[in-house]
N, C-alpha and C positions, 0 to 999 in steps of 0.2 A: 503494502498498499503505500511506504513513503515513496519507492522508486518511483514511481506511478505519479507523485505530486511531484518530486523533483525532477520530473521530465517533462512538466511545461514549464518549467523556471527559465525565461530567455538570460542565455549569457548575452556577451560583451557583442558579438556578430550578431545574432540578433533585435539588439538594442539598436545598432546601427541601422539595420536594413528599415527596422521599423518608423525610426524616426526619420529616414530619406523616402520612405512610401509617405508619411504624413506631410513630409515637407511638399512631395507633390500633388498629391491630392488637395489639399487648403493653400496651397506659396505661398511663400515669405513675410506677404500683408498679413494675413489671416493668422498665424499662429498666434500671437501677442493676445488676440482677442479670446483666441482660445481659450491658448494657460491663463486668461483673468476670468472667462467663466467659470474653468474647473478649479482656480481657486474659490472663488468666491460660492460655489458651492462646495469646497471642503470643507470652508471657512462655516457655512452655514451649517451642513452636519455636525460639526464638531461642538455649534454652539447646541444644537439640539441634542444632543448628545451631554452633554452638559446638563442640560436644565432637565433630563430625564434622571439624571443621575443624582440630581437635589432633589427631585421631589422623591425618590427612591430614599434618601438618606433620612430624610423629613421624617417619612413614613413609619419607615425603621423607628426611629426615637422616639415618635408618637408609642408607638404599639409597645416598644422598651419601658414607658414612663406608665402605659397604661399596665401591662403585667407588673410594676413596682408596686402600684399606689393598691393592688389587685391582691397580692402578698401579703400586704401588710395588716 
């Protein structure tokens, strides 16, 4: 199973080919725009992930407080 996963990790040559194909498809002028969009998407994803983590922690803290008050 691990070897199957490792077979899909691109090496240096594959990354160069992928970058070349992206350059051919989108052109030099579109790449910065694509990267900005990608960066914005990553920031939004991380923000949403942080919000969910915060809400989960708050909920767990509230539950722990309820359990402590019930045990007393």
